[in-house]
C-alpha positions, -999 to +999 in steps of 0.1 A: +000+000+000+019+030-013-006+057-005-010+060+032-028+093+033-060+078+049-038+064+077-022+098+082-055+116+082-069+092+108-038+095+130-038+133+127-075+136+135-072+112+165-042+131+179-057+166+175-091+155+190-073+138+219-051+168+225-081+192+225-101+169+247-072+168+272-070+206+270-107+208+277-104+184+306-080+209+323-110+232+328-132+204+342-109+184+365-085+196+392-049+186+385-025+184+414+000+212+415+030+188+411+016+173+379+004+204+361+037+212+342+042+176+331+006+174+319+009+207+300+041+195+284+025+162+273-005+180+258+018+204+240+037+174+225+005+157+214-009+188+198+024+196+181+025+160+167-010+163+154-002+198+140+029+183+122+007+157+105-018+184+094+011+207+082+026+178+062-007+170+045-021+204+039+009+227+042+023+221+007+008+221-027+004+190-048+029+204-074+055+209-046+050+173-035+054+160-071+086+180-075+100+166-043+091+131-053+108+136-087+139+149-070+140+119-047+135+095-076+163+113-096+187+111-066+179+074-062+186+067-098+221+082-097 
């Protein structure tokens, strides 16, 4: 299976929804003072990871991706 975009879309959606749910849970549940910084760090990592997936999929044009693939193919042939 060469085209894994459905997998990436699914993972990106799960990560972003999970991160936003965690962020929303901060308003609903009391977090012990000693665990707040670790929790915020973890949520930032999760949201950043989901944002990276979205940026990869939607941050470049299809022409840019085709040019990059052609460059990779040409480098592999040499």
